[in-house]
N, C-alpha and C positions, 0 to 999 in steps of 0.2 A: 101816301105821305109826301107833301109837296116840297118841304125844305130839303136842301142838301145837308149831308151829315159828315162831320169830321169826328174821329174818336181818338182820344189820348189813352193809350194802354201803357202799362208799366211792367218791368221785369220783376217788381216786388212792391210791397207797400212803401210809402214814403220816398219814392224816387223823384217826386216832383210833379206828379200828374195834375194835382189840383191847381198848382200855381201855373203850370204851362197851359192848362185849359183856360185859366183866367186870362193869361197873356193873349191867347188866340181870340178870346171874347173881346178884349179891348182893341186888339189889332183890327178885327173886323168892324167893330163899332166905330172906330176912328176912320175907317174907310167907307162909312155910310151904309154898312150892311145891317139889316135887322137880324140880330143874333141872340141866341139864348143858350144857357147851359143846361145839361141834363145828366143825371146819374140815376140809373134804374134803381139801384139798391146801395145804400150807404150804411156802413157800420161805424158809429161815432157817438161819443158822449158830448160832442160840441154841436149844439143845434141852435136854430134861430126861429123866431116867429115871423110868419108872413103877415102882411097888412090885414088880411082877413082872419087872423088868429089861428093859423095852422102851423105845424112844426115840420121843419126840414133840416137837413144837414147844414152846418155852418158854412162848409165849403161852397155849396151851391148858392147860398145867399151872397157870399163874397164874389162868386163868379157872375151872378146877376148884376151886382154893383159894377163889376168890370165891364159888363155888356151894356151898362146904363139902362137897365130895365128893372121893374119891380119883381121881387122874388115871388114865386107861386109854388104850390105843392106839386104841380106837374113837372117841375124841374128835379124833384127827388121824391117820387111816389112811394118808395119803401125806405124807411129808416129803421135800422136796428140799433137799439141802445142796450149794450150788455148789462145784465143784472148779476151775472156770475161767469165763470169760465165756460159754462156749458149752456147758458140760456140768455135770451135777450127779450126785451120788450119790443114788440113789432108795431111800428107806427105806419099806418097805411093812409095815404093821401092826407097826412097831417093830423090824424086822429089815432089814439091808441086802439089797436086791434086785439092784441093778446100778448101773453108771455109764453114763449115757446122754447123748447130745448133746441139745441143746434141740430140734432138728428131729425126731429120732427120738421123743422123749418126747411132743411135741405131736401127732405123727401117730398115736401108738398109745394115748394115754391114755384115750380114750373107750371103746375096746374092751377094753384090757388091765386098766385100773385102775378105771373107774367102777363096774363091778359089785361090786368089793371095797369101794369107798366106800359104796355103797348098803347092802351087808350090814352094815357097821360102824354106819351110821346106824340101821338097823333094830334092832340089838341095844340101842343107847342108847334108842331111842324106846319099846321095850317095858318099860323099867324107870324111866322118868321121865315127869313130867307135861308139861314144856316143854323143848325144846331151843333154845338160843340159838346160831344158826349165824353164822359170820363169813365174809365174802367175802374175795377177795384182789385187791389192786390196784384196778382198775375193772372193772365188768361190761360196759363199753362198748369194750373193746379189740377193735376190729372185725377186726384181723388174726389174733387168737387165738380169737375168740368161737365159731367153729364146733366147736372141740374143747375148749372150756373146761369143766372139771368142778367148779369151785369156786364159781362165781357163779350165773347164772340157771338153768343145767341142774340144779344142786343145789337151788336154790330151788323149782323145779317138782317135783323128786322128793320133797322134804319138804313140799310144799304150804305154803310159808312166806310169812308177811307180812313185807315188807321195809321197813327204815328206811334211807334214803340219807343218808350223812353227807358234808358238805363242810367243808374246813378254811379258815377265813377268814384265819388268821394268815399263810398263804403267798400270799394274794392270789388274785383271780379266782374267788371262790367262786360268784358267781351264774352266770358263764359255764360253770363246770365242772358245776354242778347242771343247768343247761339242756342243755348238750351231752351229758351222760351220759344223760339221759332221752330226748333226741331220737334217740340211737343205739340205743335199745332198741326191740324190736318191740312191737306192741299188747299181746300176752299178758304179756310181761315187764313193761311199764309198769304193767299192772293189779296186779301184785304189790307195787309200791312204794306203800305206804299213806301214807307221810309222809316228809318230809326234815328234817334238822336241820343247823344251822350250829354248828360246833365251834370252840373256842379263841378266843372273842371277847374282845377288850379294847377298851373304849371306851364311848361313850354309845349305849345301846340305841335311844334315840329317833332317832338319825341313821341307824340301820340299818333301822328299821321300813318306810320307803317301799320300799326295795329288796326286802324280804321280801314285802310285799304284791304288788309287781309280778311277782316270780318265781312266786308262788302262782297268779296269774291266767294266766301264760304256760304253766306246766306242768300246771295243774289238779290239783295235789297239795298237800295242806295242809302247812304247816310245823309240826312237832311242838314246835319251840322253838329257842332259841339257848343254847348251853352256854358260860358264861363260862370264861375261862382259869383253870385250877386249878393253883396253884403248889405245888411241893414234894410232888408225889404219890408219887414214888419207887417206882413199880411196874415190873415187868419189861417191857422193850421187846422186840418180836419180831425186828426186823431191824437192819441196819447203819445205817439213816438216823439214828437217834438217836446212834449212835456217831460219825457224821460231825459231829454237833452238840455232841459232848462237850467239856468244858473242856480246853483245851490248856495246856501248861506256859507257853508264851509269854505267856499272859494272866494268869498267877497272881502275877507280881511276886516270885518267889522270888529271893533274893540271898544272897551268901556272908557278908555282914556282920551278918546277924541272929543275935545270940548269945542270944536269949531262950529259955530252956530250957522254958518253958511254951507255946511256940508249937505249932501243929499239926505233926504228923508229915507230912513231904512224901513222898507215894507217887507214883512215876511208873510208869504202866502203858504198856508199849511197844505202840503202836498198829499191830500187824501188819496187813497187807492182808487176810489171811484169818482175822482174829481171830474166834474162836468162843466162845460162852458168855460174852459181855461182862457178863451178869447176875451173874457171880461177884463183881463189885466193887460191886454196888448197895448192899448193907448197909454195906460198909466205907466207902463215900463219905458215908454219913449220919453217921458218927461225928464229933462236934465236935472231937475231938482229932486228926483226920486231915484233910489237904488232899490230895485225889486228883485227878490230872490225867493226860492222855495225852501220851506222848512220840513224836515222829516224827523227831527229829534227834539226833545225838550230843550237841550242846550242851544239849539238854533235860535231860540227866542231871546236869549240872554241880553243881546245888545241891539235888538230891534226897537224901532219907535212905534210901529203899528203892526198888529197881527190881523190877518184876514183869514177867516174860515170860509172857503169858497163853496159853490154849489157841488152837489154830489148826486149820483144816480142811486145810491143806496145809503141813506142817512144813518140807519141803525148800524149797519156793518162798519161804516167809517167812524161812528161814535165808539164802537168797541175797539177799533184800531187805535184811536186816540188814547184810550185807557191802557191798552197793551203797551204803548210806548211811553206812557207817562206824560203825554202831551195835554191830557185833560187838566191835570193839576198845574202844569206849566202855564196853560192859558188862563186858568183862574188866578194864579199868582200874578201873571202879567197884567191882568185886567185891574188889579188893585192900584196900579200906578200909570198905566199907559192905555193907548187907544186900541180897542178890539172891534172889528167890523165883520158882520156875517152876511153872506149873500145866499138866498134861497135855502138850500140844505144847511148852510152855515148859520143862518138865522135860527133854524129849527134846533141845531146843536147847542146854540147859546141859551136856549130856553130851559124850562123846568122838566118837561117830559115829552117824549115822542112815542106815539103808538101807531102800529101798523096792523089793525085788526083784520084786514082782508088779505094780508099777505101780498100787498101791492109790490113791495120790495122784498126784504128778507124776513118780514114778519116779526111779531113780538112787540114788546114795549120796554123802553129804557128811560132812566132819568137822564136829563141833559146836564149841561154844565151849570145851570141855575144862575146865569149871569144876566138874563133878562126874564121878566115875569110873564112868560108866554108858554102856552102848551100847543102841541101840534098833533093832529090825527091825519093819517094818510088815507085819502078817499080812493074810490075805485076809478073815478074819472079825473082827467088831467085838465088843469087850467092852462090854456095857451092863448095869450093875448098880447097884441102890440099896444103899448101904452104911452101916454104922455105923463111925465113925472115931475113933481116939484118937491123939494126937500124943505121941511119946516124950518130947519136951522139956517137955511140959505135962501132968504126971501127974494122974490122977483127973479129967480133963476129957474128955468124949466128945460127939459130935454126929452128925448125919445128913448124908449127901452122896450123890454118885452118880459113877460112872465111865462115860465114853463115849469109847472110844479103839480105834484099830486097832493101836497100837504094843505091842510086848512088850519091856520094858526090863529089862536085867540089870545088877546092881551088882557091882563088885569085892568080893571077900571082905572086904576091910578097910573097906568103906564101910557105915555104919549106915543103916537105913531111916529115913525121916522120920516115918512113921506106921504104925499097925496098923489094918487094916480088916476088918470082918466082913461078908461078903456074905450075900445073901438065903438061900443054901443052907446057911448056918452056917459056911462055911469062914473061918478066920482067916488072913490073909496079911499079909506085910510090904508096905509101899507106899513108893514114892519113894526119895529119898536125901537125906542131909544131910552137909555137910562136918564135919571133926573139930571145928572151932571153932564150928559152928552158924551161920556167917555166910552160907552158900550152901545152899539147900534147894529141893526140888521134890517135887511130889505129883501123882498121877493123879486125886485127888478134887476134883470140882467141888462148889460149894456150901459149901465149908469156912467161908467168912466169913458165911454166913447163920445160923450157930449163934452165939448170943450169947457163950457161954463161950469157944469157940475163937477167935472174932474178937477178944475182949477180951485173950486171952492173946497173940495175935499182935501186937496194938497195944502191949501192955506190953513185950513182948520187943523189938520194933523200936524203940520209943522209948528203951529202956535202951541199946541198941546205938548209937543216934545221940547219946547223951549228953543226952537230954531228960528232963524230969521225968515221973513216972508220969502216966497219964491221970486226969483228974478228973471227966470227964462222960461215962462210957460209956452207950451207948444200949441199951435192951432192945428189940431189933428185932422179936421175935416178937409181943408184944402190940401194939407200935406198927404193925406191918404189918397186922394184922387190923383195927385202928382205921382205917387208911388205906382199906381196902376199904369200911368203913361210911361214911367221909367221902366217898368217891367216889360211893357209891350215893345218899347224901343230896343231894349236889351235882347229880347227873343227874336224880334224881326231882323236885327243885325246879325244874329248868330246862325239862324236857320234859313235854308232855302225852302220856302214854303210853296213853291209853284206846284209841286206834285200833289199837295193836299188841296190847295186853294184854287187852282185854275178851273 
């Protein structure tokens, strides 16, 4: 393996591994280094399509963007998409391999999947100078460590120097750093060249004695303390950030606000199996939009737009909507306001969804009957990078991607929402839209990441809500690249990276 390797480990999930790995990718790219990200195994419902129509974790696509390279399946050879608390769809090199229980997967992964992981890493290593690897969870999960393929086994295979990251914002950072290192064996500890404390807010002088004490205890130097960075707005990997997302109950929406220049109130239904929550990242940054997540029927009362997002288990989430009364609330909402569905959300807005092969949770259910479409879940997954144009917004196009098991059929009288061109050149109709345009759905993820399409959606939705046109649209493409540079500068200033990068 020719490339040098740096690995970002964490004391737990969501300590900032993905973002710090992205920062290292941008730092090295800005220094003229050919760098690529890598994560052997990723568990996430946020995924992305590569240009050749394969599926990888969203975080690795984001890190590739930071590294200024195109994403490939070799950057995330194994993707696990949970289908329940005890099973996951296993995606290998961007294609669905199987659905396995957690017990079966953990038993077989070192034999069945680790050779595939190493081959993918080798291909990356032959064409780049440095690979920035990301671990998963904690490397010290002693119940799983014997068959773990994403942390220390991968670090050894890549001969990686490791940075251990702890999150001080959630508390207990010193205990978590000490405990993690204590549970590693001697060879594994030798790979940890430094540690960092992330998400710090406060007086650094008050933290310094603790840092000095923990350095003496673990005999590993501190690379630095990374201050909290506000309004970064880069893609999150998993559902932890979704759990922390703004809820409508906190927003102060009310029915008496007649101000026509106020922000558009967008309620995203917080489905339990919500997938690709990154669809809403750019939309949430628009000053003319106030986006929050809905979990109850009452949350829709004062919204202007309701969005039913993608889901990894459409039928299970449809049943959840009914249990909470959100199905009736959405139907009532649709009589007077704008409802939009993405992927699984499109399916839910239709007449019926069938899963004859048990691709997800199995069975057949009536949908909300807001669009004249029916869906059957197939055995194989459509994964495509696409170019999309929306019929209602002429002369505007953008990039997106499809990732779905469903095959949806429209009634002959129903118009498509969009037209998409797939990577093989095929031009197909996508989604559906009601005759008055008030209810619509699409299979295209990433729609709102395109400035022109997002601005058209906001203009349209604001007009339907009786609000004034938007006055402060955001150009997210240039702003997003600037955020990567801002992140890189922030991390470079906070950390002494010589131990890792020299």
